N, C-alpha and C positions, 0 to 999 in steps of 0.2 A: 391428450394435450399435443398441440401442434409443435413441431420442431422449429427452431429458429429460422431455418432456411425457407419455411413455408409461409412466414409472415414478415418478409423484409420491409413492406411498406408501413407496418405498424410500429416498427422499432426506430426510435430516434437515434441519431448519431451521437454517441456519448464519448467525449474525450476526457481522459483521466490523466492528470499530472502526477507522475510517480508510478512505480511498478513494484514497490516494496510490499511488506506484509499487509498493511492496512489498505493500500490501494488495490492490491490483488484480491483481498476479501470483498471489497466493493465490486470489482469487476466480476468476480465469481458469482456474487449474489444477483447482480443485474442480469448476467448471462443466464442463470438458472431460472430467472423470471421471463426468459425469452426476449430480453432487451439485449440483443446479441451484436449490434453494430457498435463495437467498442474498440477504441484505439487508446493505448497507454503510452505515455511519454516518459522516457528514462534517460539518465545520463550515461555516458560511455563507460564510466567506472562506478557502477552503483554501489551504495554503501549498505545494502540490505543485510540484516543480521539473520532474520528467520528465512533463509534462502530456500528452504524446502517448501515453503508456502508462498513464494514470491515469484510472480511472472517475470521479474527482472532476470531470473536465471535463464530465460530464453535467449538472452544476449550472448551467453556462453555456448549454448548448444544448438541454437536455431529455433528450438521449440521447447516448451516445458508444460507439464500438466500439474495442476493443483486440484486435488479432490475430483478427478474425472473431467475437468475442463482444461482444454489445451489452448495455449497462446503460442504464436510464432512471430518471428521478427519480420518487419516490413520496412522497406526503405523509401517507398513512395506511394502515390495514390493507387497505382495498379496493384501493388503488393497488398495494400490494406484491403482493397475491395476483393482481391482473390482470397485473402484470409477469411473474410466474411462469407463468401460463397461456400467456403469449405467448413463453415461453422466453427471458426477459430477466432480468438481474440487477437488483435494485432498489437505488437509492441514495436514502437518506433523510437529511435534516438531523437532526443530533443533537437539536436543540431539538424537532423534530416527534416523534422517537421517544420522548422523555420523556413525551409526552402520549398515547402509544398504550398501550392495555391489551388483553390478549387474545392476544398472541403471545409465547410463551416459547421461546427458542432451545434447540435440542438441543446445539449447539456454539457457543461464543463464542470469537472470535479477536481478541486485541488486536494489531493490526498497525500501530499509529501510529509505532513506532520512536522514541518520545519519550525513550528512554534512562532513563525513570523511570515508575513506576506512577501513572497518572492516575485511578485508581478501580476498576481491575479486581479482582474478588474471586472466590474459588474457587466460590462458591455461585451465580454468575450463570447457570450451565448445568451439565448433567451432565458435559460435557467443556469445560474452559477451557484455551485454548492462548495463550501469550504469546510475542512475538518480541523477542529481544534482552535487554539488561541492564535491571535495575530490577524484576525479578520473581523469585520463588522457588517452584520447583515443589514442590507439596505444602503450600504455605502460602497463596499468593494466586492460584494457578492449578494445574492438574494437570500440565501439561507446558510446558517452555520450549524454544524453538528457537534455537540459536546462530546469530547473524547476523554475527559477525566473520569476515572473510576469513581463509583459512588451512586448516590440516588439519581442523579441527572444524566448518567452515562447514556448517550444516544439521543438526548433531547434535541429536537429540531428548533432552532432559535430563529425567529423571524425578525427580531429587532435587537441590535446589540451584538455582543460577542460571547465566546466561550469563557470558562474560568481561566484565569492566568496560569501559566506554566508553573507548577510547584517545584519542578526539578527533582521530585521524589518518585521513583517508579512505583507502580501499583504493587500491593502486597500479594505474595503467594505463600501460603502456609506460614504466615508471619514474617517472611523475609521481604525487604524492600530494596534499598540501595545495594545491599551486599550481594544480591543475586545478579547484578549487572556488571559485566566486565568493561572497563574503560581504559583507554590508551594512557599510559603514564607519561608519554612524550610523543612528539611528532616523529613520523618516520614510516618505515615499511613494516607492516605486521607479518610476522612469520610464525607458523605453527605446523605441527605434524598431526594435530587432532582434527576431527570433523564433527559435524552435528550428529548427535546421538551418542557421543562418547560419554561414559560414566566418569565423573571426576570426584575428587575428594578435597576437603578443605586444605589449603596450602599447596595443592598441585600447581605446577607451572603450565598454563594453558598455551602460552606463546611468548614471543619477545618482540620488542620494538627497539632497534638500535642497541641491543644487548640488555635492555631493561626488561625484567620478567613481568608477565601478566599473570596474576595469581588468583586462584579460586578462593573465595571467602566462605564457601559452604560446600557440603556434599550435594551431589545431584547429577542431572543429565544436561549436557549442552544442548539446549533447545534451539539455540541460534548461535551462529559464529560467522563473522565477516570473512570474506575470501582471503586466503593466504596470498601475500604479495600485494595487498591493497595499501596504498599510501594514505595515511590517516593523520589527523591533527590531534594534539593533546586533548584529552578529555572525551574524545569521540567514543560512542558506544561500540564495543567490539563483539560482545556476546551476551548470552542470556543463560543462566544456570537455573534449571527448574528443580526445586527441592523435592517435588513429588516423585521424580524418578521414573516416569512413565514414558517409554520410548515412543509410543504412538502419538503423544502430544507434539513430537517434533515434526510430524507430517500432516497435521490437521490444523485448520483455522481455529484461532483461539476464541474463547467466549467473548472477550472484549471486541474483537474484530467482527464477530458475527452480529453483535448488537449494533455496532456503528454502521456496518454495511446494510443491515435491515432498515436503519433510519434513512440512509441514502435512497434505498429503493422506495420507501414511503414518500420521501420528498419528491422523487421523480413522478410517482403515481399521483400524488396530490396535484402536481402541475398539469399533467397531461390528461387527467380524468376530470377536469373541471367541465361543467356544462358548456356545450358548444364547441369543445375541442375534438370530439368524436374519437378520443383515445389515441390520437397520433399528432405529431407536430404539423403546424400549418405548412 
C-alpha cells in the first residue's frame, strides 16, 4: 500500500471543524485510508473530554498521537503544508484559520457535535458533511451522518437531518446519564485526578467554585476535561466507564469508529463517481 506522501495528488484537502474525540476519529480514519491532506480547526481552549484520543491535545504539546497517527499544530499555510509533507495531520486554531487565504477545502466536515449549526454552509466546499443533529442535508450541507446510538448509527442521510438530540448519553453496561460528569455550576474546574484513574461511587472527582463533582458509579475515568478549564453550568466534564478497562481510555470508541467509517464512505462515494477519476477536479 502506498504511503500518503507518495500519492499527494490523489488526496483531497479535507478541513474538519473540531479536534475532539469524534473529529479525531474521523481524521484518523481518513488518514488511514491515505486521505492525508487534513487540517483540523479547534478553539484556543478546547473542551475535549476524551483527551487521550483527541488531536486537540496537540495544542498543549505541539503534537499528539492517536493510535499511531500524529497531528501537529500549524499557524499558517506553510505550517499546514509542512505537516502534510511530513505525513502529519495539521491542527490549526480557528482564529488563525480565519486569517488564512489561499487554501480552499475539497471536503468540509463539521464534527463539533454541538447539536446545532454554528455556521456551516453548503457552499464551504464541493462536499460538506455534518455530524449529528442541527443540520439538514441539501440545505446547509450535502450529507448528514447519524450519531445517535441504535439501529441507524452511522447512517448517511442525503435528505433531511439526524435524529433530534435526546439529551441522554448512550448506555454502557446499563448506565446512561449517571456515567457522565457535569458541571454543577459555572466556574473553573479543578481536579487532582487524570484520565485512567479508578473511582468509586460517591468519590469527589473535582470541584467548581467549591462545589463538588461526584461520581455516581464505580469505574474508570475514560475522559476528563483539563484542570483549570473555565466551564458553564451543565457542561460535560468527564466520562466514567463502568467496564473498568484502562485500555479503553487510549483507543477510539465503537461509536466513533462507526461514524468515522461513514464519513470515509461519504467521501469515497463523492470522489469515486464515474468521470471523477478518483480525485478532486
